[in-house]
C-alpha positions as CSV (number, residue, x, y, z in Angstrom):
1,M,113.6,87.7,111.1
2,L,112.0,84.7,112.8
3,D,114.0,82.5,110.4
4,M,117.3,84.1,111.4
5,I,116.4,83.6,115.0
6,G,115.5,80.0,114.4
7,R,118.8,79.5,112.6
8,V,120.8,80.8,115.6
9,L,118.6,78.7,118.0
10,G,119.2,75.6,115.8
11,Q,123.0,75.7,116.0
12,N,125.5,74.5,118.5
13,P,124.6,76.0,122.0
14,E,128.1,75.3,123.1
15,L,129.5,77.5,120.4
16,Y,127.3,80.4,121.5
17,A,128.1,79.9,125.2
18,S,131.8,80.2,124.4
19,I,131.3,83.3,122.3
20,Q,129.3,85.0,125.1
21,M,131.6,83.9,127.9
22,Q,135.1,84.3,126.4
23,N,134.6,87.7,124.8
24,P,135.6,90.3,127.4
25,R,133.5,92.9,125.7
26,I,130.2,91.0,126.1
27,P,129.3,92.5,129.6
28,R,129.3,96.0,128.1
29,I,127.4,94.8,125.1
30,H,124.8,93.3,127.4
31,E,124.5,96.6,129.3
32,V,124.0,98.7,126.2
33,F,121.5,96.2,124.9
34,L,119.4,96.3,128.2
35,E,119.6,100.1,128.4
36,T,118.4,100.4,124.8
37,A,115.6,97.8,125.4
38,S,114.5,99.7,128.4
39,E,114.4,103.0,126.4
40,L,112.3,101.4,123.7
41,C,110.0,99.9,126.2
42,D,109.5,103.2,128.1
43,S,108.8,105.1,124.8
44,V,106.3,102.5,123.8
45,K,104.5,102.6,127.2
46,R,104.4,106.5,127.2
47,K,103.3,106.5,123.5
48,D,106.4,108.7,122.7
49,E,106.7,108.4,119.0
50,E,109.3,111.1,118.7
51,K,111.6,109.3,121.2
52,F,111.0,105.9,119.4
53,M,111.8,107.4,116.0
54,K,115.0,109.0,117.4
55,I,116.2,105.7,118.7
56,M,115.6,104.1,115.3
57,K,117.4,107.0,113.5
58,D,120.3,106.8,115.8
59,A,120.6,103.1,115.3
60,A,120.5,103.6,111.5
61,R,123.3,106.2,111.6
62,H,125.4,103.8,113.7
63,F,124.7,101.0,111.3
64,D,126.0,103.1,108.4
65,D,125.1,100.6,105.6
66,V,121.3,100.7,105.6
67,N,120.8,101.0,101.9
68,R,122.9,98.0,101.1
69,A,121.3,96.0,103.9
70,M,117.9,96.9,102.4
71,G,119.1,95.8,99.0
72,R,120.4,92.5,100.2
73,S,117.2,91.8,102.3
74,D,115.0,92.8,99.3
75,K,116.9,90.4,97.2
76,A,116.4,87.6,99.8
77,I,112.7,88.4,100.1
78,Y,112.3,88.4,96.3
79,S,113.9,85.1,96.1
80,L,111.5,83.5,98.6
81,V,108.4,85.0,96.9
82,S,109.7,83.9,93.5
83,E,110.2,80.4,94.8
84,L,106.7,80.3,96.3
85,D,105.1,81.6,93.0
86,Y,107.1,79.0,91.0
87,L,105.8,76.2,93.2
88,K,102.2,77.5,92.9
89,D,102.6,77.6,89.1
90,S,103.8,74.1,89.2
91,L,100.6,72.6,90.7
92,G,99.8,69.4,88.8
93,K,103.4,69.2,87.4
94,E,106.3,66.9,88.3
95,L,109.0,68.6,90.4
96,C,112.2,67.3,92.1
97,L,113.0,68.9,95.5
98,R,116.2,68.3,97.6
99,H,115.9,68.6,101.3
100,I,118.8,71.1,102.1
101,Y,119.7,69.4,105.5
102,S,119.2,65.6,104.8
103,G,120.1,65.8,101.2
104,K,117.2,63.5,100.3
105,I,115.6,64.1,97.0
106,H,111.8,64.0,96.5
107,L,110.3,63.5,93.1
108,G,106.5,63.8,92.4
109,I,103.5,65.7,91.3
110,V,102.8,69.0,93.1
111,K,99.4,68.5,94.8
112,S,99.1,71.6,96.9
113,V,101.1,74.6,98.1
114,T,100.7,76.8,101.1
115,P,103.0,79.7,102.3
116,E,104.8,77.2,104.4
117,T,104.6,73.8,102.9
118,V,104.4,71.9,99.6
119,I,102.8,68.4,99.1
120,L,104.2,66.0,96.5
121,D,102.6,62.9,95.3
122,D,104.8,60.2,94.0
123,N,102.5,57.5,92.7
124,G,100.4,57.5,95.9
125,K,103.3,58.2,98.3
126,V,102.6,61.7,99.7
127,S,105.3,63.9,101.1
128,E,104.7,67.2,102.9
129,L,107.8,69.4,102.9
130,K,108.6,72.7,104.6
131,I,109.4,75.2,101.8
132,S,112.1,76.8,103.9
133,N,113.9,73.4,104.0
134,I,113.9,72.6,100.3
135,Q,115.8,73.5,97.1
136,I,114.1,73.2,93.7
137,L,116.2,71.2,91.3
138,S,116.4,72.2,87.6
139,D,114.6,70.3,85.0
140,D,118.0,68.7,83.8
141,D,118.8,67.6,87.4
142,R,115.2,66.2,87.7
143,I,115.5,64.1,84.5
144,K,119.0,62.8,85.5
145,H,117.5,61.8,88.9
146,K,114.6,60.0,87.1
147,M,117.1,58.1,85.0
148,K,119.1,57.2,88.1
149,I,116.2,55.7,90.1
150,L,114.0,54.4,87.2
151,G,116.6,53.3,84.7
152,V,116.2,53.4,80.9
153,V,114.9,51.0,78.2
154,S,116.1,50.7,74.6
155,R,113.7,51.0,71.7
156,D,114.3,51.0,67.9
157,F,112.1,53.0,65.5
158,S,112.5,52.4,61.8
159,V,111.0,55.2,59.8
160,I,110.7,55.9,56.0
161,L,111.6,59.4,55.2
162,D,112.1,61.3,52.0
163,E,115.6,61.0,50.7
164,N,116.3,64.8,51.2
165,V,115.4,64.7,54.9
166,D,118.4,65.3,57.2
167,E,118.1,62.4,59.7
168,K,120.7,63.9,62.0
169,F,118.6,67.0,62.4
170,I,115.5,64.9,63.0
171,L,117.4,63.0,65.7
172,E,118.3,66.3,67.5
173,L,114.6,67.5,67.2
174,L,113.6,64.0,68.6
175,K,115.8,64.2,71.6
176,N,114.2,67.5,72.6
177,Y,110.7,66.5,71.8
178,D,109.9,64.6,75.1
179,E,111.9,64.7,78.3
180,N,111.5,60.9,78.7
181,I,113.9,60.4,75.7
182,A,117.2,60.1,77.4
183,E,119.5,59.6,74.5
184,G,119.5,58.6,70.7
185,E,121.4,57.5,67.8
186,I,121.1,56.6,64.1
187,K,121.7,52.9,64.0
188,D,121.2,52.2,60.3
189,I,120.0,53.8,56.9
190,Y,118.6,51.5,54.3
191,R,117.7,52.1,50.7
192,G,116.1,49.6,48.3
193,K,113.2,48.8,46.0
194,Q,110.9,47.8,48.8
195,I,111.4,51.3,50.3
196,G,110.5,53.2,47.2
197,E,112.2,55.6,45.0
198,G,113.3,58.9,46.6
199,K,113.0,57.3,50.0
200,K,115.1,55.9,52.7
201,S,114.5,53.9,55.9
202,V,116.2,55.2,59.0
203,C,116.5,53.3,62.2
204,F,116.6,55.5,65.3
205,G,117.9,53.8,68.4
206,L,116.4,55.6,71.5
207,E,117.0,55.3,75.2
208,L,113.7,56.0,77.1
209,I,113.3,56.6,80.8
210,D,111.5,53.6,82.3
211,S,108.4,55.6,83.1
212,N,105.2,55.5,81.1
213,V,107.1,53.9,78.2
214,K,104.2,53.2,76.2
215,E,102.9,56.8,76.3
216,T,106.4,57.9,75.3
217,E,106.4,55.4,72.4
218,E,102.9,56.7,71.2
219,K,104.4,60.4,71.3
220,I,107.4,59.4,69.2
221,G,105.1,57.7,66.7
222,E,103.0,60.9,66.5
223,F,106.2,62.9,66.1
224,F,107.3,60.9,63.0
225,R,103.9,61.1,61.5
226,R,103.9,64.8,61.9
227,I,107.0,65.2,59.9
228,G,105.8,63.1,57.1
229,G,107.5,59.9,58.1
230,R,106.1,56.5,58.0
231,L,106.8,53.8,60.7
232,R,107.8,50.4,59.3
């Protein structure tokens, strides 16, 4: 409710002045509003619960769409709670958040979360953001943003594999193995005496996001060793 009031107050006051002053029905609406507010105030002062409940029931009948309104508001509340839970579950993880008004994108590790704010740490640069003002970007969008701001570096990995291994399948596994592997291709396949009988040397050309590249290279080496490959 407070957010809706804040949304109205944050918009163009000239627009609302025009709505109030140009609509010929506004004076009557004001009268009814003040009369109803006075009735509510009086019932509260006199502790008249029956009168208060009657006013609410009359308003509900007049509204005529209470159940659907409850459903929509429940959905909105669930969305807000789910977003807060997701942020809490992301403590210590990297997230990408877009400010819904400025459009600025913030990338960093989630350091703390309160019901109102989230704090991101981007290599020592700390940003405190209001949860009501942000949109959580998907993992795909986060990775695309990292590629845009950090760039990529090219690395080749020559690996000796068994002849019957499907290198195209290995490449697909590899591209999904670590999010810092942006793209990949098979650059060359070599067979020869120095490789060994029943073996082949496959050169994988990979594009890596330029962030913790050495760590990514070590993970790739571990991947090849775990599938029985041998780096040349």
